[in-house]
Biopython code that builds the backbone (N, CA, C, O; Angstrom):
import numpy as np
from Bio.PDB.StructureBuilder import StructureBuilder

atoms = [
    (1, "UNK", "N", (-15.677, 17.532, 7.075)),
    (1, "UNK", "CA", (-15.518, 17.194, 5.645)),
    (1, "UNK", "C", (-14.100, 16.651, 5.405)),
    (1, "UNK", "O", (-13.111, 17.272, 5.794)),
    (2, "UNK", "N", (-14.025, 15.507, 4.770)),
    (2, "UNK", "CA", (-12.708, 14.887, 4.513)),
    (2, "UNK", "C", (-12.207, 15.313, 3.128)),
    (2, "UNK", "O", (-12.945, 15.241, 2.145)),
    (3, "UNK", "N", (-10.966, 15.750, 3.062)),
    (3, "UNK", "CA", (-10.411, 16.178, 1.777)),
    (3, "UNK", "C", (-9.800, 14.976, 1.060)),
    (3, "UNK", "O", (-9.590, 13.921, 1.659)),
    (4, "UNK", "N", (-9.519, 15.151, -0.229)),
    (4, "UNK", "CA", (-8.912, 14.078, -1.020)),
    (4, "UNK", "C", (-7.527, 13.741, -0.475)),
    (4, "UNK", "O", (-7.127, 12.577, -0.452)),
    (5, "UNK", "N", (-6.802, 14.765, -0.039)),
    (5, "UNK", "CA", (-5.457, 14.533, 0.500)),
    (5, "UNK", "C", (-5.500, 13.664, 1.755)),
    (5, "UNK", "O", (-4.692, 12.752, 1.926)),
    (6, "UNK", "N", (-6.476, 13.974, 2.642)),
    (6, "UNK", "CA", (-6.631, 13.157, 3.852)),
    (6, "UNK", "C", (-6.947, 11.723, 3.486)),
    (6, "UNK", "O", (-6.405, 10.780, 4.063)),
    (7, "UNK", "N", (-7.842, 11.576, 2.508)),
    (7, "UNK", "CA", (-8.257, 10.244, 2.051)),
    (7, "UNK", "C", (-7.053, 9.463, 1.517)),
    (7, "UNK", "O", (-6.877, 8.287, 1.836)),
    (8, "UNK", "N", (-6.229, 10.127, 0.702)),
    (8, "UNK", "CA", (-5.045, 9.480, 0.126)),
    (8, "UNK", "C", (-4.062, 9.060, 1.215)),
    (8, "UNK", "O", (-3.500, 7.966, 1.169)),
    (9, "UNK", "N", (-3.863, 9.939, 2.192)),
    (9, "UNK", "CA", (-2.941, 9.620, 3.285)),
    (9, "UNK", "C", (-3.445, 8.425, 4.083)),
    (9, "UNK", "O", (-2.665, 7.573, 4.507)),
    (10, "UNK", "N", (-4.774, 8.375, 4.283)),
    (10, "UNK", "CA", (-5.391, 7.274, 5.000)),
    (10, "UNK", "C", (-5.163, 5.955, 4.251)),
    (10, "UNK", "O", (-4.774, 4.946, 4.839)),
    (11, "UNK", "N", (-5.418, 5.993, 2.926)),
    (11, "UNK", "CA", (-5.224, 4.809, 2.089)),
    (11, "UNK", "C", (-3.762, 4.364, 2.125)),
    (11, "UNK", "O", (-3.469, 3.174, 2.245)),
    (12, "UNK", "N", (-2.859, 5.319, 2.019)),
    (12, "UNK", "CA", (-1.427, 5.034, 2.024)),
    (12, "UNK", "C", (-1.052, 4.303, 3.313)),
    (12, "UNK", "O", (-0.346, 3.295, 3.289)),
    (13, "UNK", "N", (-1.542, 4.834, 4.441)),
    (13, "UNK", "CA", (-1.267, 4.229, 5.743)),
    (13, "UNK", "C", (-1.806, 2.803, 5.794)),
    (13, "UNK", "O", (-1.132, 1.892, 6.275)),
    (14, "UNK", "N", (-3.033, 2.618, 5.291)),
    (14, "UNK", "CA", (-3.680, 1.315, 5.306)),
    (14, "UNK", "C", (-2.866, 0.286, 4.514)),
    (14, "UNK", "O", (-2.634, -0.830, 4.980)),
    (15, "UNK", "N", (-2.437, 0.679, 3.309)),
    (15, "UNK", "CA", (-1.668, -0.248, 2.478)),
    (15, "UNK", "C", (-0.303, -0.550, 3.081)),
    (15, "UNK", "O", (0.207, -1.661, 2.941)),
    (16, "UNK", "N", (0.299, 0.446, 3.761)),
    (16, "UNK", "CA", (1.588, 0.200, 4.395)),
    (16, "UNK", "C", (1.446, -0.800, 5.536)),
    (16, "UNK", "O", (2.306, -1.658, 5.728)),
    (17, "UNK", "N", (0.340, -0.683, 6.304)),
    (17, "UNK", "CA", (0.076, -1.637, 7.379)),
    (17, "UNK", "C", (-0.090, -3.038, 6.800)),
    (17, "UNK", "O", (0.477, -4.004, 7.310)),
    (18, "UNK", "N", (-0.891, -3.137, 5.709)),
    (18, "UNK", "CA", (-1.126, -4.423, 5.053)),
    (18, "UNK", "C", (0.192, -5.028, 4.581)),
    (18, "UNK", "O", (0.461, -6.210, 4.793)),
    (19, "UNK", "N", (1.009, -4.191, 3.934)),
    (19, "UNK", "CA", (2.281, -4.668, 3.391)),
    (19, "UNK", "C", (3.156, -5.240, 4.510)),
    (19, "UNK", "O", (3.726, -6.323, 4.375)),
    (20, "UNK", "N", (3.252, -4.500, 5.611)),
    (20, "UNK", "CA", (4.064, -4.957, 6.739)),
    (20, "UNK", "C", (3.554, -6.291, 7.276)),
    (20, "UNK", "O", (4.336, -7.192, 7.579)),
    (21, "UNK", "N", (2.231, -6.403, 7.389)),
    (21, "UNK", "CA", (1.638, -7.628, 7.922)),
    (21, "UNK", "C", (1.901, -8.818, 6.997)),
    (21, "UNK", "O", (2.260, -9.902, 7.458)),
    (22, "UNK", "N", (1.722, -8.608, 5.695)),
    (22, "UNK", "CA", (1.946, -9.690, 4.737)),
    (22, "UNK", "C", (3.411, -10.109, 4.701)),
    (22, "UNK", "O", (3.720, -11.295, 4.595)),
    (23, "UNK", "N", (4.310, -9.134, 4.788)),
    (23, "UNK", "CA", (5.742, -9.469, 4.803)),
    (23, "UNK", "C", (6.053, -10.323, 6.027)),
    (23, "UNK", "O", (6.813, -11.288, 5.952)),
    (24, "UNK", "N", (5.451, -9.950, 7.157)),
    (24, "UNK", "CA", (5.665, -10.684, 8.404)),
    (24, "UNK", "C", (5.170, -12.119, 8.259)),
    (24, "UNK", "O", (5.860, -13.059, 8.654)),
    (25, "UNK", "N", (3.964, -12.291, 7.688)),
    (25, "UNK", "CA", (3.397, -13.635, 7.499)),
    (25, "UNK", "C", (4.275, -14.458, 6.559)),
    (25, "UNK", "O", (4.548, -15.626, 6.832)),
    (26, "UNK", "N", (4.717, -13.861, 5.460)),
    (26, "UNK", "CA", (5.492, -14.623, 4.476)),
    (26, "UNK", "C", (6.844, -15.049, 5.052)),
    (26, "UNK", "O", (7.401, -16.065, 4.633)),
    (27, "UNK", "N", (7.377, -14.280, 6.011)),
    (27, "UNK", "CA", (8.607, -14.716, 6.687)),
    (27, "UNK", "C", (8.330, -15.930, 7.569)),
    (27, "UNK", "O", (9.164, -16.827, 7.698)),
    (28, "UNK", "N", (7.138, -15.940, 8.175)),
    (28, "UNK", "CA", (6.800, -16.990, 9.132)),
    (28, "UNK", "C", (6.381, -18.310, 8.473)),
    (28, "UNK", "O", (6.652, -19.381, 9.016)),
    (29, "UNK", "N", (5.720, -18.242, 7.303)),
    (29, "UNK", "CA", (5.098, -19.447, 6.756)),
    (29, "UNK", "C", (6.100, -20.413, 6.156)),
    (29, "UNK", "O", (7.094, -20.014, 5.549)),
    (30, "UNK", "N", (5.815, -21.688, 6.338)),
    (30, "UNK", "CA", (6.648, -22.752, 5.788)),
    (30, "UNK", "C", (6.029, -23.269, 4.483)),
    (30, "UNK", "O", (6.746, -23.626, 3.548)),
    (31, "UNK", "N", (4.689, -23.306, 4.430)),
    (31, "UNK", "CA", (4.008, -23.873, 3.260)),
    (31, "UNK", "C", (4.175, -22.980, 2.045)),
    (31, "UNK", "O", (3.953, -21.771, 2.114)),
    (32, "UNK", "N", (4.563, -23.575, 0.945)),
    (32, "UNK", "CA", (4.916, -22.808, -0.249)),
    (32, "UNK", "C", (3.721, -22.068, -0.845)),
    (32, "UNK", "O", (3.843, -20.906, -1.232)),
    (33, "UNK", "N", (2.550, -22.742, -0.921)),
    (33, "UNK", "CA", (1.396, -22.133, -1.582)),
    (33, "UNK", "C", (0.900, -20.897, -0.836)),
    (33, "UNK", "O", (0.591, -19.867, -1.436)),
    (34, "UNK", "N", (0.832, -21.029, 0.492)),
    (34, "UNK", "CA", (0.391, -19.893, 1.309)),
    (34, "UNK", "C", (1.385, -18.740, 1.157)),
    (34, "UNK", "O", (1.002, -17.579, 1.009)),
    (35, "UNK", "N", (2.676, -19.097, 1.198)),
    (35, "UNK", "CA", (3.726, -18.081, 1.087)),
    (35, "UNK", "C", (3.603, -17.310, -0.225)),
    (35, "UNK", "O", (3.731, -16.085, -0.235)),
    (36, "UNK", "N", (3.355, -18.014, -1.334)),
    (36, "UNK", "CA", (3.225, -17.357, -2.637)),
    (36, "UNK", "C", (2.024, -16.404, -2.650)),
    (36, "UNK", "O", (2.114, -15.279, -3.141)),
    (37, "UNK", "N", (0.893, -16.880, -2.098)),
    (37, "UNK", "CA", (-0.312, -16.046, -2.034)),
    (37, "UNK", "C", (-0.048, -14.771, -1.248)),
    (37, "UNK", "O", (-0.397, -13.671, -1.674)),
    (38, "UNK", "N", (0.578, -14.949, -0.090)),
    (38, "UNK", "CA", (0.850, -13.825, 0.798)),
    (38, "UNK", "C", (1.822, -12.844, 0.151)),
    (38, "UNK", "O", (1.655, -11.629, 0.262)),
    (39, "UNK", "N", (2.843, -13.381, -0.531)),
    (39, "UNK", "CA", (3.812, -12.506, -1.187)),
    (39, "UNK", "C", (3.169, -11.735, -2.336)),
    (39, "UNK", "O", (3.538, -10.593, -2.609)),
    (40, "UNK", "N", (2.203, -12.365, -3.007)),
    (40, "UNK", "CA", (1.466, -11.675, -4.060)),
    (40, "UNK", "C", (0.691, -10.496, -3.469)),
    (40, "UNK", "O", (0.690, -9.397, -4.024)),
    (41, "UNK", "N", (0.032, -10.744, -2.333)),
    (41, "UNK", "CA", (-0.717, -9.678, -1.660)),
    (41, "UNK", "C", (0.210, -8.540, -1.245)),
    (41, "UNK", "O", (-0.135, -7.365, -1.369)),
    (42, "UNK", "N", (1.393, -8.906, -0.751)),
    (42, "UNK", "CA", (2.370, -7.899, -0.344)),
    (42, "UNK", "C", (2.814, -7.074, -1.554)),
    (42, "UNK", "O", (2.991, -5.860, -1.452)),
    (43, "UNK", "N", (2.994, -7.737, -2.699)),
    (43, "UNK", "CA", (3.409, -7.042, -3.918)),
    (43, "UNK", "C", (2.326, -6.074, -4.382)),
    (43, "UNK", "O", (2.614, -4.948, -4.787)),
    (44, "UNK", "N", (1.069, -6.534, -4.315)),
    (44, "UNK", "CA", (-0.057, -5.674, -4.696)),
    (44, "UNK", "C", (-0.105, -4.450, -3.786)),
    (44, "UNK", "O", (-0.271, -3.326, -4.259)),
    (45, "UNK", "N", (0.043, -4.672, -2.469)),
    (45, "UNK", "CA", (0.044, -3.570, -1.514)),
    (45, "UNK", "C", (1.161, -2.587, -1.827)),
    (45, "UNK", "O", (0.976, -1.371, -1.775)),
    (46, "UNK", "N", (2.325, -3.139, -2.151)),
    (46, "UNK", "CA", (3.478, -2.286, -2.447)),
    (46, "UNK", "C", (3.237, -1.444, -3.697)),
    (46, "UNK", "O", (3.579, -0.262, -3.730)),
    (47, "UNK", "N", (2.642, -2.059, -4.734)),
    (47, "UNK", "CA", (2.377, -1.304, -5.962)),
    (47, "UNK", "C", (1.324, -0.224, -5.706)),
    (47, "UNK", "O", (1.385, 0.856, -6.293)),
    (48, "UNK", "N", (0.356, -0.520, -4.825)),
    (48, "UNK", "CA", (-0.649, 0.487, -4.468)),
    (48, "UNK", "C", (-0.010, 1.642, -3.707)),
    (48, "UNK", "O", (-0.365, 2.802, -3.913)),
    (49, "UNK", "N", (0.933, 1.318, -2.827)),
    (49, "UNK", "CA", (1.653, 2.364, -2.088)),
    (49, "UNK", "C", (2.342, 3.308, -3.077)),
    (49, "UNK", "O", (2.251, 4.528, -2.947)),
    (50, "UNK", "N", (3.035, 2.727, -4.069)),
    (50, "UNK", "CA", (3.715, 3.533, -5.084)),
    (50, "UNK", "C", (2.741, 4.376, -5.870)),
    (50, "UNK", "O", (3.009, 5.541, -6.166)),
    (51, "UNK", "N", (1.603, 3.784, -6.210)),
    (51, "UNK", "CA", (0.573, 4.459, -6.997)),
    (51, "UNK", "C", (0.010, 5.659, -6.230)),
    (51, "UNK", "O", (-0.119, 6.753, -6.779)),
    (52, "UNK", "N", (-0.322, 5.440, -4.956)),
    (52, "UNK", "CA", (-0.885, 6.519, -4.135)),
    (52, "UNK", "C", (0.141, 7.628, -3.918)),
    (52, "UNK", "O", (-0.201, 8.810, -3.962)),
    (53, "UNK", "N", (1.399, 7.249, -3.683)),
    (53, "UNK", "CA", (2.450, 8.255, -3.507)),
    (53, "UNK", "C", (2.589, 9.122, -4.758)),
    (53, "UNK", "O", (2.805, 10.331, -4.667)),
    (54, "UNK", "N", (2.459, 8.484, -5.933)),
    (54, "UNK", "CA", (2.548, 9.205, -7.196)),
    (54, "UNK", "C", (1.413, 10.228, -7.305)),
    (54, "UNK", "O", (1.627, 11.368, -7.717)),
    (55, "UNK", "N", (0.202, 9.799, -6.928)),
    (55, "UNK", "CA", (-0.951, 10.709, -6.964)),
    (55, "UNK", "C", (-0.737, 11.882, -6.010)),
    (55, "UNK", "O", (-1.007, 13.030, -6.361)),
    (56, "UNK", "N", (-0.247, 11.590, -4.795)),
    (56, "UNK", "CA", (0.015, 12.655, -3.815)),
    (56, "UNK", "C", (1.039, 13.640, -4.367)),
    (56, "UNK", "O", (0.873, 14.852, -4.225)),
    (57, "UNK", "N", (2.099, 13.128, -4.998)),
    (57, "UNK", "CA", (3.120, 14.005, -5.575)),
    (57, "UNK", "C", (2.551, 14.876, -6.688)),
    (57, "UNK", "O", (2.881, 16.057, -6.797)),
    (58, "UNK", "N", (1.689, 14.278, -7.517)),
    (58, "UNK", "CA", (1.050, 15.043, -8.589)),
    (58, "UNK", "C", (0.194, 16.163, -8.011)),
    (58, "UNK", "O", (0.199, 17.288, -8.512)),
    (59, "UNK", "N", (-0.541, 15.840, -6.949)),
    (59, "UNK", "CA", (-1.407, 16.841, -6.316)),
    (59, "UNK", "C", (-0.580, 17.950, -5.666)),
    (59, "UNK", "O", (-0.973, 19.116, -5.685)),
    (60, "UNK", "N", (0.555, 17.585, -5.098)),
    (60, "UNK", "CA", (1.417, 18.594, -4.483)),
    (60, "UNK", "C", (2.080, 19.476, -5.534)),
    (60, "UNK", "O", (2.308, 20.664, -5.309)),
    (61, "UNK", "N", (2.388, 18.879, -6.684)),
    (61, "UNK", "CA", (3.012, 19.631, -7.769)),
    (61, "UNK", "C", (2.077, 20.689, -8.328)),
    (61, "UNK", "O", (2.475, 21.830, -8.558)),
    (62, "UNK", "N", (0.819, 20.293, -8.545)),
    (62, "UNK", "CA", (-0.179, 21.221, -9.064)),
    (62, "UNK", "C", (-1.238, 21.426, -7.991)),
    (62, "UNK", "O", (-1.969, 20.501, -7.637)),
    (63, "UNK", "N", (-1.308, 22.649, -7.481)),
    (63, "UNK", "CA", (-2.208, 22.928, -6.360)),
    (63, "UNK", "C", (-3.673, 22.733, -6.742)),
    (63, "UNK", "O", (-4.481, 22.318, -5.910)),
    (64, "UNK", "N", (-4.018, 23.030, -7.990)),
    (64, "UNK", "CA", (-5.439, 23.011, -8.361)),
    (64, "UNK", "C", (-5.779, 21.882, -9.339)),
    (64, "UNK", "O", (-6.493, 22.096, -10.318)),
    (65, "UNK", "N", (-5.258, 20.670, -9.062)),
    (65, "UNK", "CA", (-5.598, 19.526, -9.925)),
    (65, "UNK", "C", (-7.023, 19.092, -9.608)),
    (65, "UNK", "O", (-7.529, 18.146, -10.210)),
]
sb = StructureBuilder()
sb.init_structure("model")
sb.init_model(0)
sb.init_chain("A")
sb.init_seg("    ")
for serial, (resi, resn, name, xyz) in enumerate(atoms, 1):
    if name == "N":
        sb.init_residue(resn, " ", resi, " ")
    sb.init_atom(name, np.array(xyz, "f"), 0.0, 1.0, " ", f" {name:<3s}", serial, name[0])
structure = sb.get_structure()
């Protein structure tokens, strides 16, 4: 049985991998349009990372949320 905490940690890891990959691509790309798209994806991943971390902190603060 997978707990919510495990699920959140998994999601967090996934978004961090995505963010790293997108940052790497945006450093490599020369074309402006692709670079903007990729940077947008990286920004979305980063905001999701922050969002998930906030949820994890809330869950840690209150044991029975």
